[in-house]
Backbone as a ProteinNet text record, in pm:
[ID]
protein_1_A
[PRIMARY]
MYGDDECETCDREFCSPQAAIQHMNALDHWGPQYECDTCDQEFFTQGSADQHMDDKGHRKPQFECDTCNKEFHSQLAANQHMDDKGHWEPQFECETCNKKFHTQSAANQHMDDKGHWEPQFDCETCNKKFHTQSAANQHMDDTEHWEPQFDCETCDKGFNTQLSANQHMDALNHYKQHHWPRL
[TERTIARY]
1273.8	1220.7	1185.8	1163.3	1139.6	993.7	971.4	835	779.9	651.5	587.3	633.8	688.8	727.6	878.5	951.1	1097.3	1152.9	1262.2	1329.2	1403.2	1391.8	1455.5	1606.7	1658.2	1801.4	1875.6	1823.7	1897.7	1839	1735.3	1669.5	1609.5	1595.8	1534.8	1386.4	1336.4	1195.8	1115	989.2	900.2	770.6	693.7	569.7	454.9	470.8	364.5	426	356.1	405.3	417.1	323.6	329.5	456.6	497.6	620	742.1	743	855.2	862.3	748.3	745	791.2	746.4	787.3	939.2	996.8	1141.7	1214.9	1169.6	1238	1227	1112	1097.1	1190.4	1196.5	1276.8	1425.3	1472	1615.7	1651.7	1554.9	1575	1633	1570.5	1616.4	1538.5	1485.3	1416	1519.6	1497.4	1591.5	1579	1669.1	1664.1	1533.7	1475.5	1347.3	1359.8	1476.8	1493.6	1611.6	1595.6	1700.8	1745.3	1871	1923.3	1856.9	1819.5	1754.9	1845.9	1977.2	2071.1	2141.6	2201.8	2286.9	2219.4	2096.1	2019.1	2075.9	2169.9	2218.2	2100.5	2092.2	1978.3	2014	1912.5	1931.7	1814.2	1841.4	1738.4	1646.7	1693.5	1609.9	1608.6	1500.9	1491.5	1599.2	1626.5	1729.6	1865.7	1900.6	2029.1	2033.4	1923.6	1917.8	1930.8	1860.4	1868.2	2009.6	2071.9	2208.4	2304	2293.7	2377.7	2357.1	2230	2202.1	2251.9	2241.2	2293.3	2445.2	2510.5	2657.3	2714.9	2651.3	2704	2645.5	2552.3	2487.4	2403.4	2343.9	2270.1	2119.8	2073.9	1929.1	1891.8	1781.5	1731.1	1673	1707.4	1644.2	1493.8	1416.5	1271.3	1206.2	1286	1230.3	1302	1227	1281.9	1243.2	1336.8	1307.1	1214.4	1103.7	1006.9	1060.9	1163	1214	1328.6	1431.7	1551	1562.2	1467.9	1463.6	1578.8	1656.4	1760.5	1692.6	1754.5	1694	1758.3	1676.6	1721.8	1669.7	1742.5	1704.3	1601.5	1580.1	1480.2	1402.5	1280.3	1198.3	1262	1323.6	1390.5	1501.6	1583.4	1692.3	1636.6	1530	1468.4	1412.5	1344.4	1289.5	1399.7	1508.5	1621.5	1680.3	1698.6	1749.4	1656.4	1525.7	1430.6	1426.5	1443.9	1453.4	1578.4	1693.4	1822.2	1826.3	1769.8	1777.4	1654.7	1556.9	1434.4	1358	1361.3	1301.8	1158.5	1096	956.6	871.2	789.2	696.7	566.1	526.7	399.9	284.3	198.6	89.9	-46.5	-55.7	-185.9	-184.7	-289.5	-291.5	-414.3	-391.7	-502.6	-581.8	-711.9	-795.6	-810.7	-780.1	-798.3	-671.9	-557.2	-434.3	-331.3	-360.7	-273.3	-142	-129	-10.5	-13.1	105.8	113.3	168.1	123.5	161.2	194.5	278.7	319.9	215.2	128.3	26	-110.9	-213.4	-350.5	-383.7	-333.4	-364.6	-302.6	-181.9	-119.8	-200.5	-248.2	-330.6	-461.6	-523.6	-648.3	-626	-514.2	-483.4	-466.7	-394.3	-376.4	-512.2	-597.7	-727.8	-814.1	-800.1	-871.2	-818.8	-684.2	-621.6	-651.5	-650.3	-668.2	-813.9	-899.8	-1039.3	-1052.3	-969.2	-961.4	-1053.5	-1144.5	-1236.8	-1378.9	-1460.6	-1600.9	-1669.6	-1733.9	-1806.4	-1915.8	-1928.8	-2024.3	-2138.6	-2134.9	-2237.3	-2309.9	-2441.8	-2522.7	-2599.6	-2617	-2710.7	-2849.6	-2937.2	-3071.1	-3157.9	-3116.8	-3197.1	-3157.3	-3024.9	-2980.8	-2900.5	-2878.8	-2806.9	-2659.4	-2602.1	-2458	-2388.4	-2271.4	-2201.7	-2078	-2045.6	-1933	-1855.8	-1724.4	-1638	-1653.1	-1692.3	-1704.7	-1841.1	-1885.2	-2012	-2004	-1887.3	-1874.2	-1884.3	-1830.4	-1842.6	-1988.9	-2060	-2202.1	-2281.1	-2251	-2319.5	-2289.2	-2162.8	-2124.5	-2201.6	-2213.3	-2290.7	-2436.1	-2492.1	-2631.2	-2645.8	-2548.2	-2552.9	-2536.9	-2438.1	-2407.6	-2521.8	-2589.8	-2694.9	-2834.3	-2841.1	-2968.2	-3063.4	-3008.4	-3089.9	-3161.9	-3119.8	-3183.9	-3327.3	-3414.8	-3550.3	-3543.5	-3589	-3583.6	-3663.7	-3604.6	-3668.5	-3728.7	-3681.9	-3722.1	-3768.2	-3880.6	-3936.7	-3934.6	-3916.7	-3927.6	-4075.8	-4105.9	-4244.9	-4304.8	-4218.1	-4265.5	-4281.7	-4178.9	-4182.7	-4191.2	-4194.9	-4205.7	-4087.1	-3972	-3851.5	-3804.5	-3754.5	-3711.9	-3561.7	-3523.1	-3381.6	-3353.6	-3226.8	-3186.5	-3154.9	-3120.2	-3087.4	-3166.1	-3190.4	-3258.7	-3174.9	-3042.7	-2953.2	-2968.9	-2967	-2978.4	-3116.7	-3221.4	-3355.2	-3358.6	-3300.2	-3296.3	-3216.8	-3103.6	-3021.8	-3099.8	-3170.7	-3252.4	-3359.1	-3427.7	-3536.2	-3484.3	-3363.4	-3305.6	-3244.8	-3224.4	-3159.6	-3243.4	-3179.2	-3248.4	-3327.7	-3268.7	-3337	-3465	-3461.9	-3580.6	-3690.7	-3654.2	-3751.3	-3813	-3724.1	-3771.5	-3865.1	-3822.9	-3894.6	-4037.1	-4055.5	-4185.4	-4266.6	-4203.9	-4276.6	-4287.7	-4201.2	-4207	-4290.1	-4369.3	-4449.1	-4359	-4394.9	-4316.8	-4351.1	-4251.9	-4273.8	-4303.4
1107.9	1239.6	1311.7	1435.9	1520	1515.8	1536.4	1546.5	1684.2	1700.3	1827.9	1939.5	1903.7	2003.8	2023.4	1986.6	1987.4	2063.1	2136.4	2207.7	2106.8	2121.6	2027.8	2045.2	2160.3	2185.9	2167.5	2228.8	2224	2124.8	2053	1950.8	2003.7	2134.9	2192.7	2156.1	2121.7	2084.7	2203.3	2207.9	2316.8	2260.5	2345.5	2299.1	2282.3	2335.6	2319.4	2321.5	2266.6	2272.4	2416.8	2503	2642.4	2710.6	2680	2739.3	2689.9	2562	2506.7	2574.6	2592.9	2658.7	2803	2872.9	3012.6	3021	2929.8	2924.8	2899	2797.5	2762	2874.6	2943.3	3057.4	3171.4	3200.2	3313.6	3290.9	3168.3	3139.6	3067.7	3054.8	2982	2843.1	2774.3	2641.6	2527.9	2555.1	2447.3	2349.7	2225.1	2123.4	2099.2	2020.7	1988.9	1914.9	1949.9	1892	1795.4	1791.5	1713.5	1619.3	1496.7	1394.7	1350.5	1306.7	1242.6	1105.9	1068.8	939.1	821.2	843.2	732.1	727.7	840.4	837.9	895.7	938.5	993.4	1121.8	1186.9	1317.2	1414.2	1504.5	1595.3	1734.8	1804.5	1938.4	2027.2	2155.9	2251.4	2289.4	2273.7	2307	2190.2	2181.2	2077.6	2099	2226.2	2257.4	2204.4	2218.4	2166.9	2014.7	1950.1	1803.4	1758.2	1825.9	1791.4	1810.3	1922.1	1950.1	1841	1803.4	1696.9	1565.8	1528.7	1401.5	1403.6	1519.8	1531.6	1522.7	1596.1	1598	1461.3	1389.8	1261.4	1141	1165.6	1052.8	970.2	1035	965	954.3	994.7	983.1	836	797.9	662.2	654.1	551.2	534.9	514.7	580.6	571.9	492.5	448.1	377.3	244.2	142.2	7	-62.4	-141.9	-225	-337.3	-356.6	-459.6	-600.9	-615.9	-749.2	-789.9	-703	-741.6	-669.4	-579.9	-505.3	-408.3	-378.5	-276.6	-143	-59.6	67.3	184.4	288.1	406.8	532.2	642	769.2	845.2	806.9	875.5	773.3	810.3	724.3	710.3	819.4	816.7	711.3	708	609.3	466.8	447.5	314.5	271.8	363.5	332	300	377.6	354.4	215.1	178.5	45.4	-63.1	-46.1	-148.2	-156.4	-41.5	-42.4	-116.6	-80.3	-139.2	-289.5	-333.2	-474.5	-554.6	-488.5	-559.3	-608.7	-532.8	-576	-530.3	-477.7	-437	-560	-557.2	-666.6	-637.1	-722.4	-697.3	-695.1	-596.6	-578.5	-622.1	-644.9	-670.9	-807.4	-883.7	-1022.6	-1050.5	-1128.3	-1174.6	-1276.7	-1257.1	-1345.1	-1484.7	-1498.8	-1627	-1711.7	-1652.4	-1732	-1699.5	-1603.6	-1562.9	-1499.4	-1460.7	-1387	-1250.3	-1200.8	-1074.8	-962.6	-840.8	-722.1	-607.6	-516.1	-401.8	-291.3	-284	-179.1	-240.5	-171.6	-217.3	-214.9	-112.1	-103.3	-219.7	-263.7	-378.9	-506.3	-521.9	-638.6	-635.1	-517.6	-504.7	-534.1	-483.8	-507.8	-657.4	-726.2	-871.1	-941.4	-903.3	-969.2	-940.3	-819	-787.3	-872.8	-874.5	-946.5	-1095.6	-1153.1	-1297.7	-1336.4	-1237.6	-1268.5	-1333.7	-1289.2	-1354.6	-1297.1	-1216.1	-1178.5	-1196.3	-1213.1	-1242.2	-1114.9	-1119.9	-1001.5	-964	-834.5	-791	-707.6	-678.2	-592.8	-669.7	-672.4	-748.8	-655.3	-700.7	-634.4	-681.1	-588.4	-624	-684.2	-664.1	-713.8	-855.4	-879	-1009.6	-1090	-1034.5	-1100.3	-1126.1	-1063.9	-1073.8	-1004.6	-1057.5	-1004.7	-925	-823.2	-733.8	-705.6	-676.9	-647.3	-504.5	-412.6	-272.6	-218.1	-117	-52.6	14.2	74	142	42.2	-78.8	-180.4	-223.3	-235.9	-271.5	-160.4	-35	78.1	83.4	58.3	59.3	-48.9	-166.9	-275.4	-232.1	-168	-121.8	-21.9	68.2	166.9	99.7	9.6	-54.9	-143.8	-208.4	-302.8	-241.9	-114.3	-42.6	-113.2	-159.3	-223.7	-123.6	0.8	101	123	142.2	185.4	335.7	385.8	530.4	604.5	709.6	789.8	919	960	1088.5	1067	1124.8	1107.5	1239.2	1228.2	1343.8	1380.8	1507.5	1553	1546.5	1542.1	1545	1405.6	1320.4	1189.8	1072.2	1097.9	995.3	899.9	936.6	855.3	867.6	756	755.8	776.7	841.4	869.1	838.8	802.5	768.9	891.3	1002.4	1123.3	1241.1	1338.3	1460.7	1533.4	1531.3	1598.4	1541.9	1408.4	1350.3	1377.3	1379.4	1413.1	1557.7	1648.6	1790.2	1809.5	1741.4	1754	1705	1595.4	1541.9	1643.6	1699.8	1793.3	1925	1965.1	2091.1	2078.9	1959.1	1941.2	2007.2	2082.7	2156.1	2061.1	1947.2	1852.3	1800.2	1773.6	1723	1828	1950.9	2059.5	2076.7	2079.2	2095	1980.3	1860.9	1740.7	1739	1792.3	1781.2	1910.5	2026.2	2151.9	2233.4	2215.5	2296.9	2224.6	2298.1	2232.2	2186.2	2078.2	2025.3	2105.1	2126.9	2202.2	2109.9
3344.8	3312	3441.1	3428.6	3544.7	3587.1	3720.1	3770.2	3737.4	3756.9	3726.1	3818.9	3935	4034.6	4040.4	3936.2	3939.3	3818.8	3838	3729.6	3642.4	3510.7	3418.2	3412.3	3455.7	3443.4	3576	3685.2	3812.1	3911.4	3874.2	3956.2	4086.1	4099.2	4218.7	4220.1	4339.6	4353	4402.9	4356.9	4393.6	4448.7	4513.7	4577.5	4478.6	4355.8	4255.6	4115.3	4018.2	3880.1	3830.9	3873.3	3830.9	3881	4003.9	4059.6	3982.2	3944.6	3867	3730.6	3665.8	3534.3	3545.6	3649.9	3669.6	3686.8	3765.1	3786.6	3654.5	3577.8	3452.3	3350.3	3346.9	3256.6	3296.2	3425.9	3474	3449.7	3468.5	3456.2	3325.7	3236.5	3110.7	3137.3	3230.5	3272.2	3205.2	3090.9	3021.1	2967.8	2992.1	2946.2	2797.2	2744.4	2602	2569.7	2456.9	2417.2	2299.2	2236.2	2113	2126.8	2075.6	2084.6	1946.5	1939.3	1818.9	1806	1684.6	1661	1693.9	1686.9	1699.7	1835.2	1877.2	1997	2120.9	2111.2	2222.8	2282	2212.7	2258.1	2252.1	2351.2	2359.9	2311.4	2257.3	2201.2	2241.4	2248.2	2286.5	2170.2	2048	1932.2	1833.9	1758	1654.6	1549.5	1518	1419.2	1460.3	1589.7	1639.6	1630.5	1665.7	1657.3	1511.9	1421.3	1279	1225.2	1262.6	1216.1	1263.9	1391.2	1447.4	1370.7	1348.1	1280	1136.1	1069.5	933.4	932.4	1024.4	1030.2	1063.9	1155.1	1203.7	1129.8	1040.4	971.7	1067.4	1165.1	1270.6	1246.8	1132.9	1108.4	1090.2	1150.6	1130.6	990.4	916.2	785.2	803.9	721.2	734.7	622.1	525.7	410.3	394.5	357.2	352.4	222.1	169.4	52.8	98.8	28.8	66.6	49.1	-34.7	-65.5	26.4	39.3	115.7	250.2	281.2	407.5	428.3	323.8	335.2	361.1	448.4	487.3	414.6	392.3	319.5	388.4	366.9	427.8	344.9	221	138.4	56	22.2	-62.8	-200.3	-247.1	-377.2	-379.5	-273.7	-266.3	-259.3	-183.3	-174	-309.8	-377.4	-510	-609.6	-604.4	-695.6	-672.5	-546.2	-511.6	-566.5	-544.3	-589.4	-741.6	-808.8	-955.3	-1000.7	-940.7	-980.3	-956	-844.8	-806	-849.6	-908.8	-947	-825.7	-717.3	-590.9	-569	-671	-652	-631.4	-531.4	-504	-577.7	-670.6	-739.6	-638.9	-649.3	-553.3	-607.4	-738.8	-799.7	-867.7	-846.7	-891.9	-978.5	-1085.3	-1168.7	-1087	-1078.4	-997.2	-1057.5	-1186.8	-1254.2	-1251.6	-1294.4	-1306.8	-1198.9	-1110.3	-999.1	-1041.5	-1167.9	-1211.4	-1144	-1102.1	-1027.9	-1115.1	-1083.8	-1159.9	-1065.2	-1113.7	-1031.9	-1027.7	-1126.1	-1128.1	-1153.4	-1104.6	-1126.9	-1275.2	-1345.5	-1488.4	-1565.8	-1526.6	-1593.5	-1566.1	-1443.6	-1410.4	-1489.1	-1496.7	-1573.1	-1720.8	-1774.5	-1915.7	-1941.7	-1852.7	-1864.1	-1862.5	-1767.1	-1756.6	-1879.2	-1935	-2059.5	-2174.3	-2188.8	-2300	-2295.5	-2176.3	-2161.4	-2134.1	-2118.8	-2086.6	-1950.7	-1854.9	-1724.6	-1618.7	-1653.6	-1548.4	-1593.7	-1495.9	-1519.6	-1569.2	-1684.8	-1731.7	-1631.2	-1604.7	-1503.2	-1559.7	-1689.1	-1748	-1858.2	-1850.2	-1945.4	-2037.4	-2161	-2251.7	-2209.1	-2179.1	-2131.8	-2241.6	-2366.4	-2478.3	-2518.2	-2538.4	-2588.9	-2486.1	-2365.4	-2255.3	-2281.9	-2384.4	-2405.8	-2288.8	-2246.5	-2128.9	-2169.8	-2089.4	-2117.3	-1988.9	-2005.9	-1891.4	-1841.7	-1927.4	-1886.8	-1927.3	-1854.1	-1887	-2023.2	-2054	-2183.3	-2299.2	-2282.8	-2388.1	-2404.1	-2293.6	-2301	-2369.8	-2335.8	-2400.1	-2549.2	-2584.9	-2726.5	-2802.5	-2742.4	-2802.4	-2822.6	-2720.9	-2731.3	-2845.8	-2858.9	-2967.5	-3103.7	-3113.4	-3241.3	-3289.8	-3198.7	-3237.4	-3227.2	-3194.8	-3182.3	-3086.4	-2973.6	-2870.8	-2780.6	-2786.1	-2699.5	-2745.4	-2652.2	-2685.4	-2706.4	-2819.8	-2841.8	-2734.6	-2682.4	-2578.7	-2634.9	-2754.1	-2810.6	-2955	-2989.3	-3123.5	-3199.5	-3330.7	-3419.1	-3427.6	-3409.2	-3412	-3552.4	-3652.9	-3790.9	-3850	-3835.3	-3902.5	-3805.7	-3676.2	-3572	-3563.6	-3621.5	-3606.8	-3461.7	-3402.7	-3263.2	-3247.2	-3137.4	-3107.3	-2960.7	-2933.1	-2796.7	-2712.2	-2774.8	-2699.2	-2753.5	-2667.2	-2709.2	-2812.8	-2794.7	-2888.6	-3029.7	-3042.4	-3176.8	-3236.2	-3154.8	-3205.1	-3253	-3175.1	-3214.3	-3342.5	-3353.1	-3473.7	-3595.8	-3578.9	-3687.6	-3729.6	-3630.8	-3662.2	-3717.8	-3678.1	-3725.9	-3864.9	-3909.7	-4040.1	-4148.8	-4235.7	-4341.6	-4431.5	-4465.4	-4553.6	-4490	-4362.2	-4293.5	-4295.7	-4271.6	-4271.1	-4409.9	-4510.7	-4648.9	-4686.2	-4648.5	-4688.3	-4632.4	-4515	-4450.6	-4447.3	-4476.8	-4463.1	-4591.1	-4686.2	-4807.3	-4911.9	-4979.5	-5085.2	-5199.3	-5257.9	-5370.2	-5495.3	-5578.2	-5702.2	-5816.6
[MASK]
+++++++++++++++++++++++++++++++++++++++++++++++++++++++++++++++++++++++++++++++++++++++++++++++++++++++++++++++++++++++++++++++++++++++++++++++++++++++++++++++++++++++++++++++++++++++

């Protein structure tokens, strides 16, 4: 490569980098800035280099099959090859039986179906264990393990949410039952 004090085209040397730049600007002596990925031919513009690589098939493949290491010029072509040849490497593994899966959701489904993971959520009332927070919450709702947080001002019935307490108190029958005189 050229020194800071040298013209990239005519190799003339200058006393400073600024003088070399002034010379190259004045005479348009900037050397090629772009190379072919394959044959190292140089080009003045990226567009010219791209055109050459497209015309000559000189682009370096940027995508590779994880199984057989075959190279491809596009991710689409690599994916198609891996689909056709069944070369996808499973990335997700069941922690219990070491079976491998291509997607996290497939691995999770397997672990759910086979009961292969350690439950991480406990019912605070009965200590039953669950794999998901939503399953633990559903259990709490179904078994009425929640401590009521909201009370009806009229009948003192307890509710887990303000919404359910409000709905209870707004119900016409509840109002009639506690506020209208009996006939």
